[in-house]
N, C-alpha and C positions, 0 to 999 in steps of 0.2 A: 638545458641549463648552460650558461655561458662557460667557456673553457677558461680556467684559471691557470695562467702560466706561472711556474715557480719563479720567485724573485720579482714578479711584476709589482710596480709601485701601487700602494693602496688606492690612490686617486684613479689610476688607470683601470683597476679592478672595478671601482664604483662606476666609472663611465661605461664599461662593458655591460655591467648589470642594468644600468639605466636604459641602454639601447635595446635591451631584450624585453623591457616592459611594454606591454600594449599601450598603457596610459601615456607613454611619451609621444605617441602619435597625436595626442591631443595637447597635453600640458607641456610637452617639450618643444612645441612649435615656436618659431620666432615670427615677428611681424604681426600682421592683422589677425591671422588665424589664432596664433597663440594668445593674443590679447583677448579675443572673443571667448575662447575656451576657458581662460582663467578668470577674466574680469567678472562675469556673472556668477561664477562659483564664490568669488570673494565677498559677494553681498551677504553671504551667510557668516561672515566673520572669520574666514579661513586665512591664516597668515601665508605669506609667499613661500616659506620654506617647505610647506606641505606639498607644493607642486614641483619640488626640485629633486625628483628621482625616488620618492618614497613609493613603495608598492601600493596601488590603490585597491582596496578591498571592498567589494560590494556585498552588502548585507541584504539579502533577498527575503523580505518579510511578508508573511501571510497573515499578519495581525488584522483582525476585524472583529467588531462587536457582533457581527452576524455569524461569526465562526467562534462560538463560545470556547471551544477547546483551545483556540489560539489567542484568546483575549489577553493573556499575560505576556505576549511576545515583545511588547515595548520594553519591558524590564530586561528580557534576555538580550535584545538588540544592544541595549546600553552596556551590558556586561561584555558582549562581543567587542564593542567599540573600545572599551578599556584595554582589552587584551591586544587589539590591533595596534593601538597607540603605544602600548608598552613595548611592542616588538618592532617599532619603527615604521609602522604602516599608516596609511591614510584611509580611515573608514568612511564609507558613504552608504547610507541606508536607502533602499528604494522598495516601493510596494509592488506587488503583483496581485492579480485577482485571487481572492480567497474563497475556498470551498468548505462550507460548513455542512457536514452530512445530515445534521439534524433539521436543517431549515430549507436548504436549496431544493427547489422543484424543477422538473419532475424527479431528477436524481443528480447528485453531484458528479456521478460518473460521466454524464453527458458532457460535462465541461472540463474533464481532466485533460483532454487533448488541447483545448483552448488555452488553459493555463500554461501548459507546456510550451505553446507558441509564444505566450506573453513572456515567459521566463527566457526562452531562447533569444528572442529578439531584444529583450531588455539588456541581457548580458552582452550580446554581440555589438549592439549599437552604441554602447557607452564605454567610457575609459576605465574599465576595471581589469586588473591583473589576476585577481583571484576572487572567489565568491564563497560566502557562507550562506547555506540555505536553511532558513528557519521553518521547520515543518511540524505539523501536529496532527490535525484531523485528517481522516483517512486519505483522501485524494490529494491533499497538499503535498505529501511526500513523493509519490510517484511522479506527479506532474512536474514538480521542481527538478527532480533528478533527471527525468526525461529531457526537459529543456536544457539543463546544464550539459548533459551528455552530447547533445547536438552541437554544442560550442566547444567543449573539451578544453577548458582552462582549469588550473588548480581549483578544486572544489571540496568543501568540507560541509557535512550535514549535522545540524543540531535539531533534535526532536524536542517538542515542548514538554514531554513527560506525562505520565498517567496521573489522573486525580487520585486522591486518597480514597480508600474504600469507604462506602457509606455505612451508616448504622440506623437501623429501623426496628423498633419493638424488640430490642435485645439481640438482633442478628446483624451480621455483616452482609452488606448487599453491594451489587455492582450492576453494570448494564445488562448482563445476561438475565438478571432477575426481572427485567421488563417483560420478557415473554412469560415468566411464571406469574407475575402480577396480573397480566392480561387474562390468563386462564383462571386464576383465582377470582378475579373480578366478575368474569362471565358466569362463574358457578356460584356467585354469591358468597364466597368465602371471605372476601374483604369488601368493605363498604366503599362508596365513592369518596367519602372524606378520607379514609385510610389510603386510598389510591393516590389522591392528591398530596397527602402528607408525605408519602414515600418519595415523591419527586425531589423535594428539597433534601430529604435525608440521603438520597443517592448521589446527586450531583452537588456535593457540598464544598468542593474546592476547585481551584483552577486545574486545567489539564484535560487530557483526552480520556476515553474509557478506561476504567480501572482494571479491566479484564484483558485477556489476550484476544481482543477484537482486532479489526483491521488496522486501527491506528497503532496499537502496540505491536502488531505484526510488522507493520512498515518500519517502526523504530528498530525492531529486531533485525529486519532485512538490511537496513543501511549499516548497522554495526557488523553484521555477519559478512556483508560485502566488503568491509574495510573502509567505509566512507565516513565513519564517525570515530571520535575518541572512545576508548573503552568505557563501558557502563552507561553510554548514552541511552540505551534502550529502556532502562528500568528505573532511573532515578526519578522519584515522584516530582511533579511540577511544583508542589508546595515546598519541597526540600531545598534549602539554601545551596546544596551541592549542585543543583541544576544550574544555578548562576555561575558557580565556580567552573563547571565544565564549559559553560559558554565563554567565560573569560579566557580559559586555557585554549579553547578553540580559536579565539581571536588571535592569540599569540601564534598558534601553530599555522594558521593559514598564511601568515606573512612568511614563515619559513618555507612552506610548500611552494610559494611563488618563487622564492630565491632558489629553490631546488628544481623548479619547473616540474613538479610532481602533479601531472594532470590525471584526469579521470581515466583515460584510456590505459594508463600504466597500472592502475589499480583494478579496474574492472575486466579482469581476464576470465577466460572460460572457467578456470579453477575457482575463482571467486564466486561465480554464479552457482557452481556445484556446491560450494560451502553453504551458500544461503539456502539452497533447497534442503540440504541435510539438517541445518539448524532449524529451519521452519518445521520440519517433521518432529524434531525433538521437543519443540516448545508447543506443539499443537496449534500452529498458526492458522490464520484465516485462509479460506479458499480463494479469496480475492488476491492473495499473494501471487497466484499463478498468472493472472491476467496482467498484473502490474510488472512482474519480473520479465515476462515475455516482451512487454513494450519497452522496458529499459534496455534489454538485450538488443532489440531491434535498432535502438538509437545509437548504441555504442559499437554495433557491428559484431556482436558475439552470436555465433550460431547456436540458438537454443530453441528447442521445440517442446511441445506438450508432453511427449513421452519421457523427456528427461526428468520431469517432476516425479513420475512414477518410478523410474529407474533409480534415481538417487534418493528416494524416500524409502525404498525397500529395505527391510531389516533394521530400520531405525525406530526404536520404541519411544514412548512419551516419557521424557525426563523431567519436564517442568509441570508441576501439579497446579496449574492455573486454569481458571474458568475460561471458556466453557467446557474444555475437555477435561479439566480437573476441578479443584475445589477452592483454590485460593486466588490471590490478586497480584497485580504487578508490583505493588510496593513490597509484598512478601518475597517476591523473586529478588528484588534488589537487596533487602536485608539478609537474604540467604546466600549472597555471593554474586548476584547479578548474572548477566549473560556470559561474562568471561568464565564463570564457574561451570556453567552448562557446557560451553565449548571445550573447556578442559576435560570434562568427562568424555568428550567425543574425539580426543586427540588421536586415537588410534585409527580413525576413519576419515577425518577431515584433512584438507590440504593446509598443513600448518605453516608452510613457507611462503604463502601469499603475502604481498605487501599491503599495508594499510596506511591511512592518511597520516599517522604519527611517525611514519618512516620505519616502523618496526613490523615484524611479521605477525600474523595472527597467533602463531604459536607462542611468540615472545610476549604478546600482550596478555595471554591467559596463563602464563607459566606460574605466576604467584597467586593466582586466584584460589580461594578456598570455599568449600561448602559448609555453611554454618547451620543448616537445617535440612536434614534428609527427608523431612516431610514435604519439602518444597522442591528440592532438586535431588533426583534419584541417581543411581548408578546405571550404566548400560546393562549390567548383569541382573539387577533387580529393579526394573522400571515400574512406573505407575500403570502403564498399559503396554501390552506387547506390540500393538500395532498403531502407528500414527501416520502423520504425513498426509500426502495427497495421493489418491488412487485414480487412475484414468480408466474409464470404462468406454468401450466401443462396441459397435454392432450396427445393425441396420437402422436403429433409431438415432444413432449418433455416429455417423461414418467418420467424422473428424474428431470425435472424442467428446467426453463430458467428464466432470470431476466429482469426487465425493470425498468427504473427510471422515474416515472411519472412527477416529477417536471421539467424534461428537455424535456418532450414530448409535442406533440400537442393534446390538449384536444379532438379535433374532431376525432382523430384517435385511441383513447384508446379503442373504440369499432368499429371494422372494419372488413369487409370481402372483399377479392379481389383475383384476379388471380395472381399466382406466376410467377415471372420472375426470372429464375434459373440460377445461375452462379456456375459452378462445382468447381472452386477454384479462387484464387485471380487473377491468370493470365488470366483466362477466363473472369473475370469481366473487367479487364483493356483492353482486346482485343475488347470487344463488347459494352461497356457502351456508347460509342459515335457513334456507328453504326446507321445511319439514319433509317435502316430497323428494328432496335430493337423494338419489340412490347411491348410498355410500355406506361401507361397513369397515370393520377392522382389517379386512384383507385387501381393500381397495388401494389403488395407486393413483394419487392426484397428479394431474398433468396440467401445467399452465403454459400456454403458447404466447408468442408475440410480446415477450418482455426482454428480447435480446438487444444487441447493439443498435440495429436499424429499427426494429419493430416497436420498441417502447416510446421514443428512442433513448439510448443511453444505458441500457442493461441494468435495470433497477434491482434493488435488494429486496425482492419479493418472493424468492424461491422457496423460503421456509414458510409456506402458507400455513396460517393458523387452522387448526382442525375445527370442524363444526361443533357447536355446543352439545348436540345430541350424542356425539361420540365421546366427548369429554365426560359427560354425565354417565357414560357406560364404563368409564375408567380407561379408555383408550388414550394413550399419551403420545403415540408416534404413528405415522404412516410413511410409506415411501412416497416422496414427492419429487417430481421431475419437471424441470423447466429449462428454457434457454436464457434465464436471468441469473442473478447472483443472490447471495444472502449476506446479511450482516455477519462480520466475524464474531460478533457476540452471540450469534444464534447457534442452535444445535438441532439435532434430529437426523433422520435418515434421508438426506436431501441430495439429489443428483442435480448438478448445476452446469451452466455454461454449455448446454447441449449445442453442438455445432455440426452442420450449419443450422442456423436458427430458423424458426418458422417463417419469419417475414421475408426470407429469400427462397422460400419453397423447400426448405429442408424436410426430412421425413417427419419431424415433430409436427409439422403443419398438417399432416395427413392422419394423425391419430384420431380415432372416433370413440365415443362412449362405448364401453363394453369390450373394447379390444384387450387381449391378454398381453401383458408386458412381463418379461423375465429379466430380473436383475440378479446377477451373480458377481459380487464384488471380487471374491477371490480369484475368479476366472477372468476378470476384467470384461464382463459381457453386459450389454444392455440391448435386448432384442424385443422387437415388436412382432408378435406371432400372427402376422398377416402375410399372405402370399405376395410375391413380387408382381403377379398379374393384377391383384387387387390394388396394390400400392400404385401401380402404373395408371390404372383406371382413375384412382382418386387424384393423382397428380395432374392428369389431363383436365380434370374438372376444377382444379384448385384456382382460386383467385385471391390476391392480397386484398384484405379488408381494412388493414391499418392505414392511416393517413401518412403520406409522405410530404414533408414540408417543401415549400417552393421558394422560400426566401431565407436570408440571414444565415447565421452560424449553424442552426439546426439542419438547414438544407445542405450546407457544406459537409456537416457531419454524416448525415444519412447517405450522401452521395459517395463519400470516400472512406468511411470507417470499415476496417477489416473485421473478420469474424473472431470470435472469442478465442479459438485455438491459436490465433496469431497475435493475440494481445490487445485487440480492439483499438489499435492506434490508427491514425489516418494513413492511407497508402502513400501519400506524398510527403509524410514526415519521417519515414524510415531513414536512418542514417543521420547525417548532419551536414551543416555548411561550414563548420569550423569557426574560428575566431577572427578571421581577417575581414576588415571592411575595405572594399576595393574603391569606393568613391568618397570624396570629401564634400562637405556641404558649403564650404566658403570659397 
C-alpha cells in the first residue's frame, strides 16, 4: 500500500496511488505503447477518463451453458460491474475455461489444474489491479483460487449460490436423492416415467447442488478462509440477495486494491486451520481435502494430510444439511448462514484472522444469530458427535486415505471382510450385476486405477453402487475402498484417495479377490492382511495395464500430477510467479 504522508496534497496522493497500480504499466504509458493499449480498448465505447488512474478490476467469469450451475453468472457479473463503477473502479470481464461436473468427461477434476493455469496466466498477462472470481460448480472454485494464488493480487470470491430445493411427490429433494432414486429404480419401486419426472423436479432453479455437496463445500471453504463477504456460502442463487452481495463485492474489491490487501495477507496458516474446522462442523465433502491442499501449495502454506484429521478432531456436526444431515443449503441461510455456524465455534476457531472485507472473522460473525436450532446446533448438543475428515493409514495406504464418518454407517467404521476387487471402472460396470459375483453383506469392495494418473483425473466413482442382489436382501451399505473420489452429495462407508494410487504401483494395485482387509476408523487403520513376502512377490509381477497418454494436456497431466495426499496439483505449478510481467510486447 502506498505510504500516505501527513499533509501531502490530494493530487500527489493520487499520483502515488496511480504509480502503484499494475494497470498503469499498460494504460499509463505515453507514446506508441500507450496508444496501442488504450486505442483498441476504446472500440468498446470506453471513455478516456477510465484509463486515468482508476483501479482496473478483472471479473473472472466461468459462465457457460455447458456448466448449468454457472449459467446465471452473466447477471452476477453485471452486478459486480455496478459495484466496481460505484467505487471508482474500471471493471473488465474475461472468460476462462468452465468445468461442469455433470457433463465433462472423463471427469472435471482432470481439468482443474488446466483451468488454474488459464486463470493464472490470464490475470498476470493483463492490466488488472484486482480480480473478482465468479465460481460455482465444484472445480471452478478451487481452480480459480489456485490460479489467483499464484499471482497474488487483491482477490475476492463470489460463489453462484445453491439452487432451491426440489419438490417431488410431496417431498423435498436434492442431489443426494439421485443415489436413492437409482436404488429405487433398480428395485422397481419407481417407474422410468417417475425417474425422468424427478429430474425436472430436482433441478428447478439456477444454482449448484442444493445440498452440502462439493460445490457448497467449496463456497463454505472460501468464506471460512476469509476470501468472500459474509453469507456468500449459502444465499440461494435465485435469491435477489445474491446479486446484492455481488454488487457489494464489486465495491469492496476496489477498496482492497487501494489497501493492497492481497491473497497472501489473508491466506495464513490460521485461515487454513479455520477452514478445516468449519468443514468438519458443516459435514463438508471429502473433496475439500484435495482442493485445500492444492490451494495451500500455491500460496506457500505448509499443510499436509494429517492436518485435516488433527483439526477435525473433537468437532461435531453442527449443520443439519444433507448428505450428513436432513436439510438443504437454503435452510442454512434462512437459519443464520455460515456466520451463525462459525459463531457457535468461536471458542475454538482463530477469530482474529483477516478477511477480504478488512474485518476479522470474529467481527464478521459477532452479530450473527441462529433462527432455527433444527438446522444449526450448539457445540454442546450437536446433530452428530463425530464429523469432519478422518485420515486412515496402514500397509494398504502408506500415504493415507480419507473417510467422512458423518456420512458413513456407524456399524461399518470397524470392519473386516473379504475383498471383491475391480481392476478399473470398466471392470466394475462389466461385473457388478453378474449373478455369479461372489459378494455378500460382509464384503469390502475395492476399485483400482481411478486415481490421479490411472483414470486419469481421479473420478468421482468411489461410492460404487451396490449390486441389485444385495439391495434386494436389504443391504444398504458396504465398505468401499478406492484411489478415486466421490461426489460430495454421496454417502456411505467409503474410503477414498488411497495413496499411493494403483497406477503408480501402490499397495492397492496388489489387492486380490478374497484378501482380508481390516478397517478401524477410530484407530486410523487400513490394513491388508497379506504378508510382506507375498506383497513383494506380487509387486515383482505387477504391470501397469492402464493406458498412459502420449500427447496433449492429458499427457502433461499424467506426467506431472502429484498424488492425492499432496493435492493432485502438477509438480511444476507449486507456488507462483507473482504479478510482474518482465517483458513488453511493443
